[in-house]
C-alpha beads as a LAMMPS data file, in Angstrom:
LAMMPS data file: protein, C-alpha beads

366 atoms
365 bonds

1 atom types
1 bond types

-500.0 500.0 xlo xhi
-500.0 500.0 ylo yhi
-500.0 500.0 zlo zhi

Masses

1 110.0

Atoms # bond

1 1 1 0.000 0.000 0.000
2 1 1 2.784 2.421 0.959
3 1 1 4.708 1.692 -2.221
4 1 1 1.569 2.392 -4.273
5 1 1 1.184 5.802 -2.630
6 1 1 4.833 6.635 -3.344
7 1 1 4.421 5.687 -6.998
8 1 1 1.251 7.780 -7.213
9 1 1 3.033 10.780 -5.678
10 1 1 5.953 10.443 -8.106
11 1 1 3.572 10.163 -11.062
12 1 1 1.636 13.326 -10.052
13 1 1 4.915 15.229 -9.529
14 1 1 6.164 14.256 -12.988
15 1 1 2.898 15.374 -14.592
16 1 1 3.051 18.769 -12.864
17 1 1 6.711 19.243 -13.802
18 1 1 5.988 18.368 -17.429
19 1 1 3.137 20.893 -17.521
20 1 1 5.347 23.662 -16.162
21 1 1 8.079 22.787 -18.656
22 1 1 5.659 22.979 -21.579
23 1 1 4.422 26.402 -20.397
24 1 1 7.986 27.761 -20.203
25 1 1 8.830 26.451 -23.679
26 1 1 5.675 27.950 -25.182
27 1 1 6.245 31.355 -23.580
28 1 1 10.042 31.478 -23.959
29 1 1 10.059 33.690 -27.110
30 1 1 7.874 36.314 -25.447
31 1 1 10.117 36.246 -22.399
32 1 1 13.151 36.892 -24.566
33 1 1 11.355 39.687 -26.431
34 1 1 10.223 41.601 -23.361
35 1 1 10.286 45.265 -24.275
36 1 1 12.992 47.455 -22.866
37 1 1 10.375 49.963 -21.764
38 1 1 8.821 47.387 -19.429
39 1 1 12.219 46.797 -17.875
40 1 1 12.686 50.526 -17.408
41 1 1 9.241 50.814 -15.844
42 1 1 10.253 48.119 -13.401
43 1 1 13.314 50.166 -12.521
44 1 1 11.203 53.268 -12.031
45 1 1 8.715 51.378 -9.915
46 1 1 11.539 50.803 -7.460
47 1 1 10.426 47.315 -6.422
48 1 1 13.252 45.187 -4.971
49 1 1 12.208 42.181 -7.064
50 1 1 12.315 44.192 -10.292
51 1 1 15.649 45.768 -9.407
52 1 1 17.234 42.403 -8.697
53 1 1 15.852 40.918 -11.916
54 1 1 17.097 43.814 -14.028
55 1 1 20.488 43.785 -12.289
56 1 1 21.051 40.159 -13.171
57 1 1 19.602 40.545 -16.663
58 1 1 22.126 43.215 -17.627
59 1 1 25.204 41.839 -15.885
60 1 1 27.967 40.927 -18.364
61 1 1 28.155 37.190 -18.993
62 1 1 31.402 37.206 -20.950
63 1 1 34.698 39.039 -21.185
64 1 1 33.981 42.790 -21.559
65 1 1 34.669 44.142 -25.065
66 1 1 38.029 45.891 -25.520
67 1 1 37.749 49.565 -26.449
68 1 1 40.084 52.480 -26.816
69 1 1 37.565 54.984 -25.433
70 1 1 34.367 55.037 -23.375
71 1 1 32.326 58.237 -23.725
72 1 1 29.697 59.118 -21.125
73 1 1 27.542 62.081 -22.151
74 1 1 25.919 63.450 -18.995
75 1 1 22.499 64.853 -19.837
76 1 1 19.229 65.916 -18.252
77 1 1 16.162 63.954 -19.282
78 1 1 14.463 67.071 -20.680
79 1 1 17.290 67.849 -23.146
80 1 1 16.145 65.733 -26.066
81 1 1 17.133 68.418 -28.590
82 1 1 20.759 68.327 -27.454
83 1 1 20.913 64.543 -27.606
84 1 1 19.401 64.515 -31.093
85 1 1 21.976 67.085 -32.219
86 1 1 24.783 64.830 -30.987
87 1 1 23.214 61.780 -32.641
88 1 1 23.029 63.689 -35.927
89 1 1 26.619 64.953 -35.728
90 1 1 29.706 63.607 -33.953
91 1 1 27.711 60.886 -32.208
92 1 1 27.020 59.261 -35.572
93 1 1 30.715 58.348 -35.770
94 1 1 30.341 56.323 -32.574
95 1 1 28.205 53.785 -34.438
96 1 1 30.603 53.638 -37.375
97 1 1 33.620 53.116 -35.096
98 1 1 32.013 50.981 -32.408
99 1 1 35.035 48.657 -32.323
100 1 1 37.016 51.612 -30.906
101 1 1 34.527 53.655 -28.922
102 1 1 31.289 53.396 -26.945
103 1 1 29.037 56.452 -26.611
104 1 1 26.062 56.605 -24.267
105 1 1 23.827 59.214 -22.666
106 1 1 23.627 58.965 -18.877
107 1 1 20.736 60.569 -17.039
108 1 1 18.522 60.082 -13.982
109 1 1 14.897 60.229 -12.932
110 1 1 15.167 62.825 -10.135
111 1 1 12.229 65.224 -10.286
112 1 1 10.793 63.921 -13.574
113 1 1 7.116 64.491 -14.215
114 1 1 5.053 61.804 -15.949
115 1 1 5.233 63.466 -19.367
116 1 1 9.028 63.756 -19.317
117 1 1 9.393 60.172 -18.134
118 1 1 7.075 58.947 -20.878
119 1 1 8.959 60.976 -23.503
120 1 1 12.399 59.761 -22.483
121 1 1 11.219 56.152 -22.315
122 1 1 9.909 56.455 -25.875
123 1 1 13.181 58.113 -26.938
124 1 1 15.179 55.215 -25.525
125 1 1 13.030 52.651 -27.300
126 1 1 13.819 54.526 -30.489
127 1 1 17.592 54.923 -29.998
128 1 1 18.661 52.461 -27.302
129 1 1 21.475 54.728 -26.086
130 1 1 20.103 56.130 -22.798
131 1 1 21.151 54.733 -19.424
132 1 1 19.656 55.615 -16.062
133 1 1 21.666 56.078 -12.890
134 1 1 19.906 56.118 -9.550
135 1 1 20.202 58.614 -6.704
136 1 1 18.033 61.049 -4.761
137 1 1 19.642 64.488 -5.037
138 1 1 19.349 67.004 -7.864
139 1 1 22.859 68.414 -7.465
140 1 1 25.137 65.412 -7.021
141 1 1 27.672 65.484 -9.826
142 1 1 30.330 63.421 -8.037
143 1 1 27.841 60.630 -7.324
144 1 1 26.635 60.748 -10.945
145 1 1 30.216 60.363 -12.110
146 1 1 30.942 57.465 -9.750
147 1 1 27.865 55.528 -10.841
148 1 1 28.694 56.145 -14.501
149 1 1 32.251 54.905 -13.928
150 1 1 30.926 51.763 -12.241
151 1 1 28.547 51.115 -15.141
152 1 1 31.373 51.497 -17.651
153 1 1 33.874 49.349 -15.739
154 1 1 31.402 46.483 -15.397
155 1 1 30.709 46.297 -19.115
156 1 1 33.757 47.458 -21.078
157 1 1 37.514 47.058 -20.985
158 1 1 38.575 50.523 -22.129
159 1 1 41.833 52.480 -21.976
160 1 1 40.349 55.969 -21.636
161 1 1 37.146 57.342 -20.094
162 1 1 35.654 60.649 -21.268
163 1 1 32.949 62.362 -19.238
164 1 1 31.457 65.103 -21.424
165 1 1 28.536 67.534 -21.243
166 1 1 25.720 67.385 -23.788
167 1 1 26.620 70.845 -25.134
168 1 1 30.135 69.917 -26.271
169 1 1 30.989 69.528 -29.942
170 1 1 33.623 66.781 -29.937
171 1 1 36.098 66.245 -32.769
172 1 1 35.879 62.496 -32.256
173 1 1 38.012 61.507 -35.232
174 1 1 40.859 63.624 -33.918
175 1 1 40.496 62.330 -30.369
176 1 1 40.509 58.657 -31.397
177 1 1 43.607 59.239 -33.509
178 1 1 45.397 61.103 -30.745
179 1 1 44.640 58.607 -27.979
180 1 1 46.979 56.135 -29.663
181 1 1 49.833 58.483 -28.749
182 1 1 48.774 59.311 -25.183
183 1 1 49.911 57.575 -21.977
184 1 1 47.485 54.877 -20.849
185 1 1 48.324 55.270 -17.187
186 1 1 47.585 58.034 -14.670
187 1 1 46.430 60.640 -17.202
188 1 1 44.145 63.487 -16.040
189 1 1 43.251 65.567 -19.110
190 1 1 41.028 68.507 -19.943
191 1 1 40.484 72.233 -19.563
192 1 1 42.288 73.209 -16.356
193 1 1 41.098 76.008 -14.102
194 1 1 44.476 77.412 -13.076
195 1 1 43.463 79.294 -9.947
196 1 1 45.186 79.366 -6.558
197 1 1 44.034 76.536 -4.231
198 1 1 41.378 75.261 -6.673
199 1 1 43.368 73.901 -9.630
200 1 1 41.244 71.272 -11.350
201 1 1 40.117 69.910 -14.720
202 1 1 36.615 71.145 -15.513
203 1 1 34.117 68.285 -15.463
204 1 1 32.419 69.387 -18.702
205 1 1 35.221 67.561 -20.586
206 1 1 37.296 65.216 -18.486
207 1 1 39.449 62.250 -19.512
208 1 1 40.828 59.698 -17.053
209 1 1 42.736 56.513 -17.754
210 1 1 41.322 53.208 -16.590
211 1 1 43.889 52.701 -13.828
212 1 1 42.816 55.940 -12.139
213 1 1 39.171 54.876 -12.229
214 1 1 40.155 51.504 -10.762
215 1 1 41.845 53.274 -7.878
216 1 1 38.898 55.630 -7.337
217 1 1 36.344 52.822 -7.205
218 1 1 38.497 50.738 -4.865
219 1 1 38.111 53.541 -2.301
220 1 1 34.408 54.065 -3.062
221 1 1 33.126 52.500 0.151
222 1 1 35.997 53.518 2.426
223 1 1 38.090 56.679 2.248
224 1 1 36.893 58.328 -0.979
225 1 1 35.754 61.937 -0.507
226 1 1 32.854 63.489 -2.410
227 1 1 31.564 66.957 -3.225
228 1 1 28.349 68.113 -4.886
229 1 1 30.506 69.100 -7.892
230 1 1 32.304 66.422 -9.869
231 1 1 35.408 68.378 -10.813
232 1 1 36.038 69.332 -7.183
233 1 1 35.786 65.678 -6.175
234 1 1 38.066 64.471 -8.984
235 1 1 40.693 67.076 -8.045
236 1 1 40.711 65.647 -4.510
237 1 1 40.911 62.089 -5.866
238 1 1 43.920 63.026 -7.995
239 1 1 45.624 64.679 -5.003
240 1 1 45.099 61.513 -2.967
241 1 1 46.165 59.123 -5.717
242 1 1 49.111 56.820 -5.092
243 1 1 50.054 57.208 -8.764
244 1 1 52.228 59.812 -10.416
245 1 1 49.322 61.623 -12.080
246 1 1 50.002 63.562 -15.283
247 1 1 47.991 66.791 -15.430
248 1 1 47.408 67.466 -19.134
249 1 1 46.344 71.102 -19.362
250 1 1 44.823 71.404 -22.850
251 1 1 43.113 74.796 -22.645
252 1 1 43.978 75.967 -26.152
253 1 1 42.176 73.078 -27.868
254 1 1 39.368 72.310 -25.408
255 1 1 37.296 75.472 -25.570
256 1 1 35.447 76.148 -22.334
257 1 1 33.580 79.338 -23.136
258 1 1 30.387 79.276 -25.219
259 1 1 31.961 78.574 -28.590
260 1 1 28.634 78.117 -30.328
261 1 1 27.955 81.844 -29.952
262 1 1 31.298 82.935 -31.396
263 1 1 31.562 83.130 -35.191
264 1 1 35.357 82.842 -34.983
265 1 1 34.960 79.100 -34.429
266 1 1 32.831 78.502 -37.521
267 1 1 35.721 77.524 -39.771
268 1 1 36.157 74.461 -41.950
269 1 1 39.366 73.409 -40.194
270 1 1 37.951 73.681 -36.669
271 1 1 38.889 70.069 -35.870
272 1 1 42.434 70.757 -37.004
273 1 1 42.649 73.637 -34.546
274 1 1 40.521 72.305 -31.679
275 1 1 39.563 69.129 -29.861
276 1 1 36.167 70.047 -28.396
277 1 1 33.981 73.147 -28.099
278 1 1 31.732 73.830 -25.106
279 1 1 28.531 75.867 -25.080
280 1 1 27.439 74.409 -28.409
281 1 1 23.667 74.073 -28.662
282 1 1 21.714 72.151 -31.328
283 1 1 21.832 74.654 -34.177
284 1 1 25.532 75.418 -33.689
285 1 1 26.270 71.709 -33.190
286 1 1 24.931 70.931 -36.657
287 1 1 26.687 73.940 -38.167
288 1 1 30.037 72.871 -36.730
289 1 1 29.457 69.379 -38.097
290 1 1 28.635 70.644 -41.582
291 1 1 31.653 72.936 -41.877
292 1 1 34.030 70.295 -40.478
293 1 1 32.584 67.681 -42.855
294 1 1 33.194 69.967 -45.818
295 1 1 36.852 70.190 -44.836
296 1 1 37.183 66.412 -44.425
297 1 1 35.530 65.697 -47.763
298 1 1 37.794 68.156 -49.597
299 1 1 41.011 66.817 -48.082
300 1 1 42.661 63.426 -48.182
301 1 1 40.774 60.532 -46.636
302 1 1 43.160 60.311 -43.707
303 1 1 43.925 63.609 -41.962
304 1 1 47.316 63.893 -40.279
305 1 1 46.543 65.625 -36.998
306 1 1 49.264 67.348 -35.047
307 1 1 49.858 65.620 -31.685
308 1 1 50.117 68.321 -29.047
309 1 1 52.943 67.869 -26.571
310 1 1 52.017 67.321 -22.928
311 1 1 54.034 70.111 -21.363
312 1 1 55.092 70.027 -17.712
313 1 1 52.201 71.373 -15.689
314 1 1 54.346 73.830 -13.745
315 1 1 55.312 75.478 -17.058
316 1 1 51.666 76.256 -17.764
317 1 1 50.164 76.978 -14.358
318 1 1 52.032 78.756 -11.547
319 1 1 49.780 77.394 -8.800
320 1 1 50.123 74.245 -6.727
321 1 1 48.039 71.242 -7.764
322 1 1 47.021 70.772 -4.131
323 1 1 43.270 71.312 -4.037
324 1 1 41.630 73.200 -1.144
325 1 1 37.867 73.735 -1.301
326 1 1 38.251 76.844 0.870
327 1 1 39.687 78.626 -2.158
328 1 1 36.198 78.948 -3.675
329 1 1 33.764 81.774 -3.099
330 1 1 30.943 80.773 -0.755
331 1 1 28.599 79.815 -3.608
332 1 1 30.871 76.913 -4.608
333 1 1 32.581 76.181 -1.268
334 1 1 31.661 72.735 0.057
335 1 1 33.585 70.718 2.579
336 1 1 34.318 67.225 1.190
337 1 1 32.618 64.288 2.910
338 1 1 33.001 60.524 2.625
339 1 1 31.114 59.223 -0.404
340 1 1 30.154 56.054 1.481
341 1 1 28.060 58.061 3.971
342 1 1 25.588 59.346 1.348
343 1 1 26.577 62.952 2.116
344 1 1 24.321 65.995 1.785
345 1 1 25.124 69.662 1.288
346 1 1 23.003 72.794 1.341
347 1 1 22.627 72.629 -2.465
348 1 1 21.851 68.916 -2.735
349 1 1 18.164 69.470 -3.461
350 1 1 18.630 72.500 -5.703
351 1 1 18.255 72.402 -9.471
352 1 1 21.524 73.041 -11.281
353 1 1 21.203 75.722 -13.947
354 1 1 23.516 75.389 -16.917
355 1 1 25.113 78.267 -18.763
356 1 1 22.331 78.269 -21.376
357 1 1 19.866 79.231 -18.627
358 1 1 22.146 81.132 -16.230
359 1 1 24.764 82.579 -18.595
360 1 1 28.543 82.411 -18.312
361 1 1 29.808 81.971 -14.769
362 1 1 33.299 83.271 -15.438
363 1 1 34.605 86.193 -17.447
364 1 1 38.119 84.753 -17.856
365 1 1 38.824 81.339 -19.378
366 1 1 42.566 81.656 -19.725

Bonds

1 1 1 2
2 1 2 3
3 1 3 4
4 1 4 5
5 1 5 6
6 1 6 7
7 1 7 8
8 1 8 9
9 1 9 10
10 1 10 11
11 1 11 12
12 1 12 13
13 1 13 14
14 1 14 15
15 1 15 16
16 1 16 17
17 1 17 18
18 1 18 19
19 1 19 20
20 1 20 21
21 1 21 22
22 1 22 23
23 1 23 24
24 1 24 25
25 1 25 26
26 1 26 27
27 1 27 28
28 1 28 29
29 1 29 30
30 1 30 31
31 1 31 32
32 1 32 33
33 1 33 34
34 1 34 35
35 1 35 36
36 1 36 37
37 1 37 38
38 1 38 39
39 1 39 40
40 1 40 41
41 1 41 42
42 1 42 43
43 1 43 44
44 1 44 45
45 1 45 46
46 1 46 47
47 1 47 48
48 1 48 49
49 1 49 50
50 1 50 51
51 1 51 52
52 1 52 53
53 1 53 54
54 1 54 55
55 1 55 56
56 1 56 57
57 1 57 58
58 1 58 59
59 1 59 60
60 1 60 61
61 1 61 62
62 1 62 63
63 1 63 64
64 1 64 65
65 1 65 66
66 1 66 67
67 1 67 68
68 1 68 69
69 1 69 70
70 1 70 71
71 1 71 72
72 1 72 73
73 1 73 74
74 1 74 75
75 1 75 76
76 1 76 77
77 1 77 78
78 1 78 79
79 1 79 80
80 1 80 81
81 1 81 82
82 1 82 83
83 1 83 84
84 1 84 85
85 1 85 86
86 1 86 87
87 1 87 88
88 1 88 89
89 1 89 90
90 1 90 91
91 1 91 92
92 1 92 93
93 1 93 94
94 1 94 95
95 1 95 96
96 1 96 97
97 1 97 98
98 1 98 99
99 1 99 100
100 1 100 101
101 1 101 102
102 1 102 103
103 1 103 104
104 1 104 105
105 1 105 106
106 1 106 107
107 1 107 108
108 1 108 109
109 1 109 110
110 1 110 111
111 1 111 112
112 1 112 113
113 1 113 114
114 1 114 115
115 1 115 116
116 1 116 117
117 1 117 118
118 1 118 119
119 1 119 120
120 1 120 121
121 1 121 122
122 1 122 123
123 1 123 124
124 1 124 125
125 1 125 126
126 1 126 127
127 1 127 128
128 1 128 129
129 1 129 130
130 1 130 131
131 1 131 132
132 1 132 133
133 1 133 134
134 1 134 135
135 1 135 136
136 1 136 137
137 1 137 138
138 1 138 139
139 1 139 140
140 1 140 141
141 1 141 142
142 1 142 143
143 1 143 144
144 1 144 145
145 1 145 146
146 1 146 147
147 1 147 148
148 1 148 149
149 1 149 150
150 1 150 151
151 1 151 152
152 1 152 153
153 1 153 154
154 1 154 155
155 1 155 156
156 1 156 157
157 1 157 158
158 1 158 159
159 1 159 160
160 1 160 161
161 1 161 162
162 1 162 163
163 1 163 164
164 1 164 165
165 1 165 166
166 1 166 167
167 1 167 168
168 1 168 169
169 1 169 170
170 1 170 171
171 1 171 172
172 1 172 173
173 1 173 174
174 1 174 175
175 1 175 176
176 1 176 177
177 1 177 178
178 1 178 179
179 1 179 180
180 1 180 181
181 1 181 182
182 1 182 183
183 1 183 184
184 1 184 185
185 1 185 186
186 1 186 187
187 1 187 188
188 1 188 189
189 1 189 190
190 1 190 191
191 1 191 192
192 1 192 193
193 1 193 194
194 1 194 195
195 1 195 196
196 1 196 197
197 1 197 198
198 1 198 199
199 1 199 200
200 1 200 201
201 1 201 202
202 1 202 203
203 1 203 204
204 1 204 205
205 1 205 206
206 1 206 207
207 1 207 208
208 1 208 209
209 1 209 210
210 1 210 211
211 1 211 212
212 1 212 213
213 1 213 214
214 1 214 215
215 1 215 216
216 1 216 217
217 1 217 218
218 1 218 219
219 1 219 220
220 1 220 221
221 1 221 222
222 1 222 223
223 1 223 224
224 1 224 225
225 1 225 226
226 1 226 227
227 1 227 228
228 1 228 229
229 1 229 230
230 1 230 231
231 1 231 232
232 1 232 233
233 1 233 234
234 1 234 235
235 1 235 236
236 1 236 237
237 1 237 238
238 1 238 239
239 1 239 240
240 1 240 241
241 1 241 242
242 1 242 243
243 1 243 244
244 1 244 245
245 1 245 246
246 1 246 247
247 1 247 248
248 1 248 249
249 1 249 250
250 1 250 251
251 1 251 252
252 1 252 253
253 1 253 254
254 1 254 255
255 1 255 256
256 1 256 257
257 1 257 258
258 1 258 259
259 1 259 260
260 1 260 261
261 1 261 262
262 1 262 263
263 1 263 264
264 1 264 265
265 1 265 266
266 1 266 267
267 1 267 268
268 1 268 269
269 1 269 270
270 1 270 271
271 1 271 272
272 1 272 273
273 1 273 274
274 1 274 275
275 1 275 276
276 1 276 277
277 1 277 278
278 1 278 279
279 1 279 280
280 1 280 281
281 1 281 282
282 1 282 283
283 1 283 284
284 1 284 285
285 1 285 286
286 1 286 287
287 1 287 288
288 1 288 289
289 1 289 290
290 1 290 291
291 1 291 292
292 1 292 293
293 1 293 294
294 1 294 295
295 1 295 296
296 1 296 297
297 1 297 298
298 1 298 299
299 1 299 300
300 1 300 301
301 1 301 302
302 1 302 303
303 1 303 304
304 1 304 305
305 1 305 306
306 1 306 307
307 1 307 308
308 1 308 309
309 1 309 310
310 1 310 311
311 1 311 312
312 1 312 313
313 1 313 314
314 1 314 315
315 1 315 316
316 1 316 317
317 1 317 318
318 1 318 319
319 1 319 320
320 1 320 321
321 1 321 322
322 1 322 323
323 1 323 324
324 1 324 325
325 1 325 326
326 1 326 327
327 1 327 328
328 1 328 329
329 1 329 330
330 1 330 331
331 1 331 332
332 1 332 333
333 1 333 334
334 1 334 335
335 1 335 336
336 1 336 337
337 1 337 338
338 1 338 339
339 1 339 340
340 1 340 341
341 1 341 342
342 1 342 343
343 1 343 344
344 1 344 345
345 1 345 346
346 1 346 347
347 1 347 348
348 1 348 349
349 1 349 350
350 1 350 351
351 1 351 352
352 1 352 353
353 1 353 354
354 1 354 355
355 1 355 356
356 1 356 357
357 1 357 358
358 1 358 359
359 1 359 360
360 1 360 361
361 1 361 362
362 1 362 363
363 1 363 364
364 1 364 365
365 1 365 366
């Protein structure tokens, strides 16, 4: 009698298992084809189950692809026009040269209304190049940068990391060519604010080598110090680095003022003279692309760019590289705090106004 009951139990179990297996097989294609928007909605819903599922779904399952350059364009969700201008111009080269470079737009959901969220979700379904990072504060540029670095390091094996604003016109062809001649270790490159106590590379265009990012992220949950502003934080990280960091002050070629409003930059050989131009909004972005394209099409197929020498920093800037936040005026003076403690400052919940809305913040960009 007992053996009959055991056999009956086994039989029922096998039947149930077979039914479940058939259901999985039948529905497997639809599971594989789940829309990206539904995944994003799960992320926005904030449910632990959804977050865990999405985390595992997007974790790399093989050796990360090898790249020369990873480009993270930091953007606000509402700036669709700027993203489209990049996609239509220098960003189009990212797709052509994807074996060398990855380009992605990184944004967040802080303060988004339903319409903006719906619009950006639709935009991502269309282009598949938007990536959300998650935090609570409106003004948290260091935390944005850290999360973007983590995202990049998990998925790609790159030599150089470029964090760039969405109003920069980048001469990508020139940059990719030049990176082959640049040091792949301990390089800190960009437009340098050469001012006493607050020497730093501006975060609107900032290149770091992979080894520096490795070192930064190793300290992420221990001694790493943060600031509401990314360039202030990175300056501290470079000061505290165990490596012999090369400060590449490239102020002549990385234009920090609003170049898109200055007709002197609208020349066919702009990418021969410059590397990247800030303050370039959609109309100017497309104009720069058109004039630079005309030059490329009228010249030889392969342009021989001049490789600018990395001059000793002390020959270019008379001030010490030691960063001291107390050198700022009160508006930008924030005492660094440990990143691991989820720090807050008086501006953490304030909206950051860019130069398009607030105008130029400095009168001197030398």
